[in-house]
N, CA, C and O atoms as a DFTB+ gen file, in Angstrom:
720 C
 N C O
     1  1     -11.886      17.621      -1.724
     2  2     -11.437      15.887      -2.911
     3  2     -12.434      16.460      -4.611
     4  3     -13.251      17.255      -5.075
     5  1     -11.596      15.379      -4.886
     6  2     -12.637      14.392      -5.898
     7  2     -13.827      14.178      -5.893
     8  3     -14.699      14.387      -6.736
     9  1     -13.839      13.864      -5.174
    10  2     -14.848      13.047      -5.131
    11  2     -16.063      13.805      -4.683
    12  3     -17.132      13.707      -5.285
    13  1     -15.865      14.718      -3.405
    14  2     -16.939      15.374      -3.389
    15  2     -16.681      16.216      -4.047
    16  3     -16.526      17.015      -3.123
    17  1     -16.484      16.781      -4.892
    18  2     -16.626      17.928      -5.915
    19  2     -17.969      17.536      -6.609
    20  3     -19.142      17.900      -6.698
    21  1     -16.924      16.382      -7.136
    22  2     -18.012      15.707      -8.658
    23  2     -19.268      15.156      -8.132
    24  3     -20.258      14.769      -8.753
    25  1     -19.020      15.196      -6.761
    26  2     -20.155      14.917      -6.467
    27  2     -21.087      13.692      -6.557
    28  3     -22.286      13.601      -6.821
    29  1     -19.808      12.459      -6.145
    30  2     -18.959      10.788      -7.360
    31  2     -20.310      10.089      -5.970
    32  3     -20.616      10.543      -4.867
    33  1     -20.500       9.609      -6.266
    34  2     -21.108       8.229      -4.863
    35  2     -21.502       7.010      -5.900
    36  3     -21.694       6.876      -7.109
    37  1     -21.508       5.997      -4.406
    38  2     -20.955       4.571      -4.468
    39  2     -19.882       4.172      -5.202
    40  3     -19.806       3.393      -6.152
    41  1     -19.254       4.664      -4.763
    42  2     -17.369       4.569      -5.005
    43  2     -16.796       3.318      -4.592
    44  3     -17.411       2.610      -3.795
    45  1     -15.756       2.997      -5.023
    46  2     -15.507       1.713      -4.932
    47  2     -13.747       2.391      -4.819
    48  3     -13.395       3.031      -5.810
    49  1     -12.593       2.234      -3.539
    50  2     -11.626       3.129      -3.528
    51  2     -10.820       1.925      -3.304
    52  3     -11.220       1.042      -2.545
    53  1      -8.912       1.794      -4.370
    54  2      -8.642       1.292      -4.474
    55  2      -7.092       1.471      -4.297
    56  3      -6.560       2.260      -5.079
    57  1      -6.412       0.929      -3.501
    58  2      -5.349       1.920      -2.643
    59  2      -4.265       0.608      -3.078
    60  3      -4.832      -0.485      -3.043
    61  1      -3.252       0.578      -3.354
    62  2      -1.535      -0.140      -3.049
    63  2      -0.915      -0.039      -2.184
    64  3      -1.388       0.920      -1.575
    65  1       0.012      -0.459      -1.590
    66  2       1.240      -1.081      -0.994
    67  2       0.874       0.808       0.227
    68  3      -0.099       0.945       0.969
    69  1       1.672       1.575       0.067
    70  2       1.613       3.300       0.860
    71  2       0.424       3.483       0.561
    72  3      -0.183       2.810       1.395
    73  1      -0.356       3.993      -0.137
    74  2      -2.006       4.714      -0.769
    75  2      -2.802       3.968       0.271
    76  3      -3.845       4.584       0.489
    77  1      -2.720       3.070       0.864
    78  2      -3.333       1.958       1.870
    79  2      -3.894       3.314       2.984
    80  3      -4.974       3.849       3.234
    81  1      -2.365       3.476       3.468
    82  2      -2.401       4.395       4.351
    83  2      -3.345       6.401       3.812
    84  3      -3.550       7.012       4.861
    85  1      -3.576       6.817       3.181
    86  2      -3.706       7.571       2.934
    87  2      -5.358       7.379       2.037
    88  3      -5.961       8.426       1.802
    89  1      -5.825       6.398       1.705
    90  2      -7.234       6.145       1.617
    91  2      -7.646       5.457       2.958
    92  3      -8.839       5.548       3.246
    93  1      -7.098       5.003       3.538
    94  2      -7.549       4.370       5.037
    95  2      -8.089       6.618       5.482
    96  3      -8.918       7.098       6.256
    97  1      -7.406       7.066       4.821
    98  2      -7.882       8.846       5.998
    99  2      -9.161       9.330       5.056
   100  3     -10.300       9.723       5.308
   101  1      -8.436       9.114       3.905
   102  2      -9.856       9.424       3.098
   103  2     -11.058       9.063       3.606
   104  3     -12.013       9.657       4.106
   105  1     -10.700       7.657       3.289
   106  2     -12.771       6.858       3.459
   107  2     -12.900       7.778       4.943
   108  3     -13.615       8.769       4.796
   109  1     -12.421       7.637       6.105
   110  2     -12.593       8.744       7.034
   111  2     -13.408       9.734       7.473
   112  3     -13.826       9.956       8.609
   113  1     -13.658      10.526       6.056
   114  2     -14.321      11.683       5.691
   115  2     -15.278      11.710       4.283
   116  3     -15.937      12.637       3.815
   117  1     -15.050      10.049       3.706
   118  2     -16.098      10.583       2.644
   119  2     -16.427       9.048       2.703
   120  3     -16.016       8.241       1.869
   121  1     -17.496       8.627       4.170
   122  2     -17.607       7.177       4.316
   123  2     -19.008       7.012       3.454
   124  3     -19.591       6.176       2.763
   125  1     -19.194       8.640       4.053
   126  2     -20.969       8.704       2.907
   127  2     -21.006       8.095       1.359
   128  3     -22.005       7.684       0.769
   129  1     -19.941       8.140       0.973
   130  2     -20.146       8.050      -0.409
   131  2     -19.529       6.781      -1.371
   132  3     -19.712       6.344      -2.507
   133  1     -18.716       6.486      -0.231
   134  2     -17.733       4.963      -0.180
   135  2     -18.868       3.516      -0.266
   136  3     -19.815       3.247       0.474
   137  1     -18.452       2.938      -1.194
   138  2     -19.612       1.813      -0.862
   139  2     -18.412       0.396      -0.897
   140  3     -18.720      -0.583      -0.216
   141  1     -17.159       0.357      -1.655
   142  2     -16.030      -0.639      -1.327
   143  2     -14.776       0.003      -1.092
   144  3     -14.437       1.174      -1.260
   145  1     -14.112      -1.057      -0.642
   146  2     -12.553      -1.070      -0.167
   147  2     -11.412      -1.377      -0.937
   148  3     -10.765      -1.588       0.089
   149  1     -10.728      -1.553      -1.677
   150  2      -9.924      -2.386      -1.985
   151  2      -8.631      -2.209      -1.453
   152  3      -7.945      -1.280      -1.880
   153  1      -8.087      -3.165      -0.356
   154  2      -6.518      -3.367      -0.551
   155  2      -5.878      -3.736      -0.948
   156  3      -5.618      -4.784      -0.358
   157  1      -4.796      -3.472      -2.361
   158  2      -4.335      -4.338      -2.406
   159  2      -2.266      -4.323      -2.272
   160  3      -1.410      -3.493      -2.581
   161  1      -2.232      -5.638      -1.687
   162  2      -0.981      -5.377      -1.111
   163  2      -0.528      -3.699      -0.464
   164  3       0.330      -2.881      -0.798
   165  1      -1.403      -3.721       0.413
   166  2      -1.366      -2.225       1.328
   167  2      -1.369      -2.437       2.566
   168  3      -1.880      -3.379       3.171
   169  1      -0.629      -1.303       3.077
   170  2      -1.105      -0.586       4.406
   171  2      -2.682      -0.720       5.264
   172  3      -3.016       0.317       5.835
   173  1      -3.382      -1.584       5.351
   174  2      -4.468      -1.048       6.525
   175  2      -3.553      -0.964       8.048
   176  3      -2.873      -1.833       8.594
   177  1      -3.955       0.941       8.600
   178  2      -3.883       1.493       9.406
   179  2      -4.623       0.885       9.884
   180  3      -5.477       0.203       9.317
   181  1      -4.337       1.082      11.742
   182  2      -5.103       0.884      12.993
   183  2      -5.263       2.354      13.691
   184  3      -5.947       2.384      14.714
   185  1      -4.610       3.742      13.157
   186  2      -4.957       4.740      13.622
   187  2      -3.966       5.035      14.317
   188  3      -3.837       6.189      14.725
   189  1      -3.062       4.074      14.601
   190  2      -2.480       4.129      16.160
   191  2      -1.260       4.559      15.532
   192  3      -0.847       5.698      15.751
   193  1      -0.561       3.673      14.683
   194  2       1.043       3.391      14.333
   195  2       1.321       4.211      13.209
   196  3       0.767       4.007      12.129
   197  1       2.174       5.163      13.393
   198  2       2.571       5.012      12.029
   199  2       3.694       4.434      11.764
   200  3       4.402       3.852      12.585
   201  1       4.043       4.658       9.854
   202  2       4.339       2.657       8.684
   203  2       5.645       3.222       9.252
   204  3       5.495       4.235       8.568
   205  1       6.622       3.430       9.801
   206  2       7.844       2.923      10.559
   207  2       7.473       2.210      11.188
   208  3       8.119       1.169      11.065
   209  1       6.345       2.108      12.219
   210  2       6.154       1.077      12.877
   211  2       5.751      -0.366      12.967
   212  3       5.768      -1.152      13.914
   213  1       5.329      -0.508      11.521
   214  2       4.294      -1.169      10.419
   215  2       5.370      -2.472       9.928
   216  3       5.015      -3.624       9.681
   217  1       6.574      -2.003       9.876
   218  2       7.576      -1.889       8.918
   219  2       8.616      -3.090      10.076
   220  3       8.795      -2.926      11.282
   221  1       9.248      -4.456       9.051
   222  2      10.416      -4.846       9.855
   223  2      11.983      -3.409      10.092
   224  3      12.615      -2.861       9.189
   225  1      12.179      -3.169      12.049
   226  2      13.312      -2.689      12.295
   227  2      14.638      -1.844      10.684
   228  3      15.277      -0.800      10.552
   229  1      14.415      -3.041       9.890
   230  2      15.431      -2.735       9.096
   231  2      15.286      -2.177       7.774
   232  3      15.938      -2.376       6.749
   233  1      14.373      -1.496       7.993
   234  2      14.041      -0.929       6.822
   235  2      13.373       1.062       7.347
   236  3      13.313       2.144       6.764
   237  1      12.871       0.306       9.316
   238  2      12.561       1.754       9.329
   239  2      14.444       2.910       9.360
   240  3      14.784       3.971       8.836
   241  1      15.013       2.079      10.102
   242  2      16.677       1.911       9.824
   243  2      17.085       2.251       8.344
   244  3      18.055       3.007       8.395
   245  1      16.857       2.084       7.528
   246  2      16.782       3.020       6.213
   247  2      16.361       3.841       5.430
   248  3      16.898       4.407       4.478
   249  1      15.032       3.913       6.000
   250  2      14.314       5.005       5.315
   251  2      15.112       6.571       5.850
   252  3      15.486       7.584       5.259
   253  1      15.115       6.098       7.295
   254  2      15.995       7.215       8.673
   255  2      16.970       7.596       7.713
   256  3      17.018       8.653       7.085
   257  1      18.030       6.262       7.647
   258  2      18.719       6.788       6.864
   259  2      19.067       7.202       5.764
   260  3      19.794       8.173       5.556
   261  1      18.323       6.141       4.581
   262  2      18.686       7.455       2.953
   263  2      17.715       9.718       3.260
   264  3      18.205      10.778       2.869
   265  1      16.274       9.488       4.099
   266  2      15.999      10.299       4.292
   267  2      16.867      11.681       5.016
   268  3      16.565      12.846       4.758
   269  1      17.627      11.410       5.655
   270  2      18.610      11.925       6.110
   271  2      20.187      12.112       5.394
   272  3      21.246      12.461       5.917
   273  1      19.819      11.672       3.779
   274  2      21.263      12.013       3.414
   275  2      20.763      12.799       2.681
   276  3      21.729      13.421       2.239
   277  1      19.330      13.451       1.968
   278  2      18.812      13.519       1.681
   279  2      18.884      15.668       1.518
   280  3      19.694      16.084       2.345
   281  1      18.433      16.484       0.939
   282  2      18.255      17.897       1.101
   283  2      16.745      17.920       1.456
   284  3      16.464      18.628       2.423
   285  1      15.730      17.276       0.849
   286  2      14.872      17.633       1.135
   287  2      13.707      16.286       2.586
   288  3      12.494      16.263       2.797
   289  1      14.663      15.572       3.109
   290  2      14.097      14.417       4.037
   291  2      13.125      13.589       3.475
   292  3      12.022      13.254       3.905
   293  1      14.319      13.028       1.382
   294  2      12.636      12.496       1.979
   295  2      12.884      11.127       0.881
   296  3      13.582      11.463      -0.075
   297  1      12.443       9.664       0.846
   298  2      12.694       8.458       0.860
   299  2      12.129       8.245      -0.025
   300  3      10.932       8.425      -0.250
   301  1      13.702       7.419      -1.264
   302  2      13.344       6.963      -2.203
   303  2      14.255       5.209      -2.110
   304  3      15.423       5.281      -2.490
   305  1      14.081       4.677      -1.941
   306  2      15.614       2.695      -1.848
   307  2      15.487       2.447      -2.887
   308  3      14.631       2.494      -3.771
   309  1      16.685       2.087      -2.693
   310  2      18.180       2.416      -3.575
   311  2      17.604       1.096      -4.062
   312  3      17.090       0.176      -3.426
   313  1      17.790       1.226      -5.140
   314  2      17.722       0.234      -6.445
   315  2      17.396      -0.997      -6.221
   316  3      16.313      -1.568      -6.343
   317  1      19.064      -1.603      -5.666
   318  2      18.864      -3.590      -5.424
   319  2      17.042      -3.575      -4.530
   320  3      15.966      -4.109      -4.799
   321  1      17.456      -2.805      -3.596
   322  2      16.363      -3.679      -2.603
   323  2      15.241      -3.106      -3.613
   324  3      15.295      -3.715      -4.682
   325  1      14.335      -2.207      -3.588
   326  2      13.273      -2.339      -4.465
   327  2      13.545      -3.134      -5.499
   328  3      12.965      -4.216      -5.404
   329  1      14.174      -3.018      -6.405
   330  2      14.226      -5.155      -8.048
   331  2      14.556      -5.241      -7.480
   332  3      15.412      -4.366      -7.352
   333  1      14.522      -6.063      -6.522
   334  2      14.868      -7.613      -6.084
   335  2      13.529      -7.908      -4.866
   336  3      13.594      -9.015      -4.329
   337  1      12.457      -7.072      -4.460
   338  2      11.880      -6.613      -3.083
   339  2      10.297      -7.031      -4.129
   340  3       9.590      -8.025      -4.298
   341  1      10.334      -5.716      -4.585
   342  2       9.258      -5.015      -5.085
   343  2       8.485      -5.509      -6.291
   344  3       7.261      -5.637      -6.312
   345  1       9.816      -5.940      -7.909
   346  2       9.760      -5.946      -9.365
   347  2      10.274      -6.295      -9.765
   348  3      11.020      -5.728     -10.563
   349  1      10.264      -8.601      -9.286
   350  2      11.399      -8.888      -9.689
   351  2      10.840      -9.717     -10.461
   352  3      11.458     -10.766     -10.280
   353  1      10.035      -9.892     -11.223
   354  2       9.765     -10.602     -12.465
   355  2       9.094      -9.861     -13.536
   356  3       8.267     -10.047     -14.429
   357  1       9.971      -8.751     -12.939
   358  2      10.165      -7.527     -14.684
   359  2      11.925      -7.603     -14.948
   360  3      12.905      -7.649     -14.203
   361  1      11.684      -7.583     -16.554
   362  2      13.338      -7.745     -17.093
   363  2      13.600      -6.530     -16.209
   364  3      12.933      -6.105     -15.265
   365  1      15.019      -5.956     -16.879
   366  2      16.051      -5.598     -16.387
   367  2      15.753      -4.479     -16.437
   368  3      15.926      -3.594     -15.600
   369  1      14.849      -4.413     -18.346
   370  2      14.698      -3.166     -18.758
   371  2      13.978      -2.091     -17.922
   372  3      14.586      -1.221     -17.299
   373  1      13.001      -2.181     -17.946
   374  2      11.564      -2.727     -17.782
   375  2      11.821      -1.642     -15.768
   376  3      11.548      -0.473     -15.495
   377  1      12.267      -2.479     -15.097
   378  2      12.450      -1.979     -13.572
   379  2      13.533      -0.684     -13.615
   380  3      13.408       0.336     -12.937
   381  1      14.648      -0.964     -14.587
   382  2      15.457       0.372     -14.240
   383  2      14.621       2.002     -15.066
   384  3      14.875       3.180     -14.814
   385  1      13.646       1.438     -16.032
   386  2      12.626       2.767     -16.322
   387  2      11.828       2.812     -15.315
   388  3      11.655       3.831     -14.647
   389  1      11.358       1.895     -15.140
   390  2       9.998       2.260     -13.366
   391  2      10.759       3.813     -12.463
   392  3      10.531       5.016     -12.338
   393  1      11.762       2.763     -12.007
   394  2      12.576       2.982     -10.673
   395  2      12.775       3.620     -10.677
   396  3      12.765       4.100      -9.544
   397  1      13.379       4.901     -12.144
   398  2      13.841       6.695     -13.253
   399  2      12.456       7.503     -12.210
   400  3      12.462       8.501     -11.489
   401  1      11.193       6.333     -12.638
   402  2      10.491       7.105     -12.669
   403  2       8.940       7.615     -10.714
   404  3       8.194       8.478     -10.252
   405  1       9.531       6.139     -10.466
   406  2       9.322       6.747      -8.790
   407  2       9.743       8.235      -8.450
   408  3      10.849       8.752      -8.612
   409  1       8.624       8.775      -7.956
   410  2       8.640      10.622      -6.976
   411  2       9.483      10.118      -5.896
   412  3       9.693       9.008      -6.385
   413  1      10.037      10.108      -4.939
   414  2      10.314      10.917      -3.436
   415  2       9.739      10.985      -2.579
   416  3       9.317      12.138      -2.498
   417  1       9.388      10.353      -1.725
   418  2       8.459      10.017      -0.916
   419  2       8.574      11.672       0.575
   420  3       9.203      11.786       1.627
   421  1       8.416      11.823       0.452
   422  2       8.491      12.636       2.555
   423  2       8.484      11.772       3.507
   424  3       7.558      10.962       3.565
   425  1       9.621      11.763       4.549
   426  2       9.606      10.620       5.141
   427  2       8.400      10.926       6.737
   428  3       8.370      10.105       7.654
   429  1       7.639      12.064       6.744
   430  2       6.383      12.750       7.454
   431  2       5.950      11.535       6.779
   432  3       4.969      11.159       7.421
   433  1       6.226      10.483       5.544
   434  2       4.544      10.105       6.020
   435  2       4.489       8.742       5.739
   436  3       3.607       8.023       5.269
   437  1       6.161       8.453       6.316
   438  2       6.166       7.208       7.372
   439  2       5.968       7.767       9.160
   440  3       5.209       7.423      10.066
   441  1       6.628       8.369       9.090
   442  2       6.713       8.670      10.584
   443  2       5.083       9.431      11.324
   444  3       4.859       9.503      12.532
   445  1       4.178       9.895      10.257
   446  2       3.605      10.012      11.518
   447  2       1.905       9.914      11.605
   448  3       1.213      10.783      11.073
   449  1       1.255       8.652      12.402
   450  2       0.360       8.267      12.351
   451  2      -1.069       8.882      12.320
   452  3      -1.552       9.715      13.087
   453  1      -1.632       8.258      11.229
   454  2      -3.601       8.457      10.999
   455  2      -4.618       8.767      12.349
   456  3      -5.798       9.114      12.286
   457  1      -4.036       8.602      13.235
   458  2      -5.121       8.775      14.658
   459  2      -6.355       8.759      13.757
   460  3      -6.970       9.796      13.508
   461  1      -6.627       7.842      13.384
   462  2      -8.204       8.028      12.793
   463  2      -8.472       6.037      13.711
   464  3      -7.836       5.012      13.961
   465  1     -10.178       6.784      13.885
   466  2     -10.763       5.111      14.531
   467  2      -9.985       3.497      13.617
   468  3      -9.194       3.089      12.766
   469  1     -10.692       3.250      14.339
   470  2     -10.083       1.341      13.856
   471  2     -11.122       1.413      12.270
   472  3     -11.736       2.474      12.152
   473  1     -11.297       0.509      11.267
   474  2     -11.697       0.814      10.084
   475  2     -12.553       0.265       9.798
   476  3     -13.535       0.576       9.123
   477  1     -12.203      -0.822      10.399
   478  2     -14.610      -1.291      10.695
   479  2     -15.349      -1.196      10.384
   480  3     -16.177      -1.692       9.620
   481  1     -14.992       0.248      11.557
   482  2     -15.769       1.038      13.182
   483  2     -16.783       2.385      11.881
   484  3     -17.631       3.227      12.174
   485  1     -16.020       1.934      10.142
   486  2     -16.912       2.739       8.903
   487  2     -18.206       1.657       8.589
   488  3     -19.279       2.013       8.103
   489  1     -17.926       0.537       8.900
   490  2     -18.531      -0.737       8.563
   491  2     -18.897      -1.437       6.708
   492  3     -19.663      -2.325       6.334
   493  1     -18.283      -0.857       6.215
   494  2     -17.773      -0.223       4.551
   495  2     -17.538      -1.762       4.190
   496  3     -16.877      -2.346       5.049
   497  1     -17.915      -2.496       3.165
   498  2     -17.728      -3.681       3.252
   499  2     -16.114      -3.227       2.575
   500  3     -15.818      -2.055       2.341
   501  1     -14.933      -4.716       2.262
   502  2     -13.819      -4.724       1.994
   503  2     -13.362      -5.586       1.774
   504  3     -13.850      -6.653       2.148
   505  1     -11.366      -5.480       0.545
   506  2     -11.299      -6.888       0.739
   507  2      -9.876      -6.672       0.279
   508  3      -9.562      -5.957      -0.673
   509  1      -8.814      -7.547       1.258
   510  2      -7.893      -7.288       0.369
   511  2      -7.220      -8.786      -0.350
   512  3      -7.326      -9.922       0.114
   513  1      -6.440      -8.320      -1.749
   514  2      -5.253      -8.918      -2.271
   515  2      -4.395      -8.476      -2.384
   516  3      -4.000      -7.311      -2.430
   517  1      -3.946      -9.507      -2.450
   518  2      -2.318      -9.978      -1.974
   519  2      -1.721     -10.698      -2.667
   520  3      -1.954     -11.906      -2.621
   521  1      -0.591     -10.079      -3.679
   522  2       0.581     -10.403      -4.865
   523  2       0.476     -11.713      -4.584
   524  3       0.370     -11.841      -3.365
   525  1       0.453     -12.920      -5.239
   526  2       1.335     -14.200      -4.157
   527  2       2.622     -14.042      -4.719
   528  3       3.253     -15.015      -4.306
   529  1       3.318     -13.396      -5.389
   530  2       4.987     -13.020      -5.055
   531  2       5.492     -11.679      -4.603
   532  3       6.530     -11.066      -4.852
   533  1       4.982     -11.549      -4.242
   534  2       5.007     -10.399      -3.149
   535  2       6.338     -10.072      -2.143
   536  3       6.194      -9.517      -1.054
   537  1       7.293     -10.384      -2.530
   538  2       8.374     -10.249      -1.618
   539  2       8.850      -8.366      -0.911
   540  3       9.990      -7.901      -0.885
   541  1       8.452      -8.148      -0.764
   542  2       8.759      -6.776      -0.034
   543  2       8.635      -7.075       1.621
   544  3       9.485      -6.722       2.439
   545  1       7.720      -7.611       1.854
   546  2       7.570      -8.232       3.733
   547  2       7.744      -9.578       3.676
   548  3       7.250     -10.009       2.634
   549  1       8.105     -10.205       4.170
   550  2       8.604     -12.215       4.385
   551  2       7.816     -12.100       5.225
   552  3       7.713     -11.080       5.906
   553  1       7.101     -13.119       5.349
   554  2       6.199     -14.077       5.910
   555  2       6.458     -14.057       7.673
   556  3       7.634     -14.275       7.967
   557  1       5.457     -13.811       8.943
   558  2       5.624     -13.476       9.668
   559  2       5.736     -11.978      10.036
   560  3       5.944     -10.997       9.322
   561  1       5.541     -12.095      11.315
   562  2       5.376     -10.657      12.101
   563  2       5.221     -10.320      10.977
   564  3       4.795     -11.267      10.316
   565  1       5.403      -9.091      10.187
   566  2       6.099      -8.306       9.459
   567  2       5.094      -8.748       8.136
   568  3       4.469      -7.698       7.990
   569  1       4.737      -9.396       7.416
   570  2       3.768     -10.270       6.540
   571  2       2.557      -8.922       5.788
   572  3       1.795      -8.338       6.558
   573  1       2.550      -8.668       4.620
   574  2       1.414      -8.696       4.699
   575  2       0.276      -8.843       5.128
   576  3      -0.569      -8.044       5.530
   577  1       0.310     -10.344       4.979
   578  2      -0.594     -11.228       5.627
   579  2      -0.146     -11.806       6.709
   580  3       1.082     -11.811       6.797
   581  1      -1.011     -12.534       7.980
   582  2      -2.220     -12.029       7.554
   583  2      -2.840     -11.183       8.611
   584  3      -4.045     -11.092       8.846
   585  1      -1.697     -10.472       9.321
   586  2      -1.849      -9.037       9.764
   587  2      -3.686      -7.391       9.263
   588  3      -4.754      -6.966       9.705
   589  1      -2.744      -7.251       8.162
   590  2      -4.244      -6.704       7.060
   591  2      -4.955      -6.662       7.078
   592  3      -5.761      -5.844       7.523
   593  1      -5.043      -8.047       6.314
   594  2      -6.719      -8.807       6.513
   595  2      -7.168      -8.801       7.052
   596  3      -8.365      -8.999       6.842
   597  1      -6.660      -8.555       8.378
   598  2      -6.978      -9.655       9.926
   599  2      -7.549      -7.545      10.154
   600  3      -8.419      -7.354      11.002
   601  1      -7.295      -6.955       9.799
   602  2      -7.043      -5.868      10.345
   603  2      -8.722      -5.223       9.417
   604  3      -9.163      -4.199       9.939
   605  1      -9.320      -5.608       8.536
   606  2     -10.646      -6.172       7.907
   607  2     -11.705      -6.724       8.014
   608  3     -12.898      -6.620       7.729
   609  1     -10.801      -7.506       8.624
   610  2     -11.220      -8.964       9.848
   611  2     -12.025      -9.751       7.436
   612  3     -13.086      -9.808       6.814
   613  1     -10.834     -10.023       7.257
   614  2     -11.549     -10.054       5.987
   615  2     -10.223     -11.522       5.260
   616  3      -9.065     -11.649       5.656
   617  1     -10.782     -12.235       4.379
   618  2      -9.253     -13.301       4.118
   619  2      -8.239     -13.186       3.127
   620  3      -8.813     -13.345       2.050
   621  1      -7.400     -13.052       2.996
   622  2      -6.925     -12.174       1.700
   623  2      -7.244     -12.845       0.898
   624  3      -7.667     -13.944       1.256
   625  1      -7.207     -12.535      -0.558
   626  2      -6.889     -12.871      -1.873
   627  2      -6.062     -13.185      -2.359
   628  3      -5.053     -12.857      -1.734
   629  1      -5.791     -13.882      -3.535
   630  2      -3.819     -14.025      -3.757
   631  2      -4.497     -14.170      -5.765
   632  3      -5.210     -14.884      -6.470
   633  1      -3.376     -12.564      -5.860
   634  2      -3.472     -12.069      -7.589
   635  2      -2.239     -12.275      -7.806
   636  3      -1.285     -11.871      -7.141
   637  1      -2.243     -13.191      -9.164
   638  2      -0.162     -13.065      -9.366
   639  2      -0.146     -12.441      -9.416
   640  3      -0.962     -11.531      -9.563
   641  1       1.638     -12.628      -9.240
   642  2       2.428     -11.523      -9.936
   643  2       3.320     -10.646      -8.379
   644  3       3.030     -11.060      -7.257
   645  1       4.257      -9.582      -8.524
   646  2       4.959      -9.314      -7.631
   647  2       4.300      -8.076      -6.974
   648  3       3.152      -7.689      -7.190
   649  1       4.850      -7.736      -6.467
   650  2       3.957      -6.632      -5.770
   651  2       3.436      -4.466      -6.894
   652  3       2.734      -3.554      -6.455
   653  1       4.300      -4.560      -8.438
   654  2       4.108      -3.991      -9.264
   655  2       3.621      -4.930      -9.688
   656  3       4.399      -5.699     -10.252
   657  1       2.888      -5.130      -9.661
   658  2       1.830      -6.263     -10.553
   659  2       1.128      -5.627     -11.576
   660  3       0.877      -6.067     -12.699
   661  1       0.768      -4.303     -10.971
   662  2      -0.153      -3.934     -12.117
   663  2       1.008      -3.649     -13.149
   664  3       0.408      -3.370     -14.188
   665  1       2.459      -3.573     -13.409
   666  2       3.387      -2.997     -14.485
   667  2       3.936      -4.517     -15.131
   668  3       4.538      -4.461     -16.203
   669  1       3.802      -5.385     -14.714
   670  2       3.921      -7.221     -14.944
   671  2       2.935      -7.734     -14.985
   672  3       2.943      -8.371     -16.039
   673  1       1.770      -7.922     -14.347
   674  2       0.212      -8.327     -14.442
   675  2      -0.883      -8.117     -14.960
   676  3      -1.660      -9.068     -15.045
   677  1      -1.252      -6.890     -15.431
   678  2      -1.658      -6.191     -14.939
   679  2      -3.319      -7.095     -15.710
   680  3      -4.248      -6.968     -14.913
   681  1      -3.684      -7.798     -16.855
   682  2      -4.961      -7.864     -17.284
   683  2      -5.454      -9.099     -15.949
   684  3      -6.439      -9.835     -16.001
   685  1      -4.413      -9.017     -14.801
   686  2      -5.212     -10.206     -13.833
   687  2      -4.790      -9.476     -12.323
   688  3      -4.847      -9.853     -11.153
   689  1      -4.506      -8.692     -12.756
   690  2      -5.138      -7.555     -11.229
   691  2      -5.956      -7.760     -11.955
   692  3      -6.426      -8.887     -12.116
   693  1      -6.531      -6.209     -12.895
   694  2      -7.354      -6.322     -13.187
   695  2      -8.775      -6.637     -13.188
   696  3      -9.703      -5.924     -13.569
   697  1      -8.811      -8.009     -12.622
   698  2      -9.738      -8.607     -13.121
   699  2     -10.031      -9.101     -12.333
   700  3     -11.178      -9.538     -12.240
   701  1      -8.794      -9.309     -11.075
   702  2      -8.886      -9.199      -9.175
   703  2      -9.741      -7.908      -8.903
   704  3     -10.957      -7.876      -8.719
   705  1      -8.822      -6.797      -8.912
   706  2     -10.066      -5.764      -8.654
   707  2     -11.260      -5.302      -9.263
   708  3     -11.644      -4.231      -8.794
   709  1     -11.704      -5.603      -9.830
   710  2     -12.249      -6.287     -10.541
   711  2     -13.719      -6.953     -10.638
   712  3     -14.762      -6.469     -11.077
   713  1     -13.502      -7.997     -10.182
   714  2     -14.420      -8.919      -9.569
   715  2     -14.482      -8.556      -7.528
   716  3     -15.332      -9.157      -6.870
   717  1     -13.513      -7.578      -6.833
   718  2     -13.703      -7.695      -5.798
   719  2     -14.630      -6.660      -5.344
   720  3     -14.981      -6.619      -4.165
């Protein structure tokens, strides 16, 4: 990894959304170099469950259906779902532009569990930021909170904006990350 190659120390890792999965996997290999973890509206995997087990069943079905319709078994959410749930606070032209830049994700990213120990076992301080207007998951059993902050043993800290607030509220999000 770049962290190892560059011999970085006291690293703060920040993950968003699905990025919580690879960050959690990476920190188990880099624990001696990491000072802090910041999850922002992100999955905090427990190691035993795949991402499709962490989302409402309708999402699991949607992921499978979309992947099956592609030649390379990848997933890109339909525009309407993405625009209304992920970036509803942006103007339509911005939503269209960002959507065109999305990269399809291999279905395996959704179906394979990390197989890592509990993240708290590493003893690395963590913060969980939650976008206040994030509509990706409904409140309740499959909401971002409280389940993912609970896995870290922390209280979530709200930040303004939608799931994609790095594009719609970048200054507020940057300040929250720096403060974390």
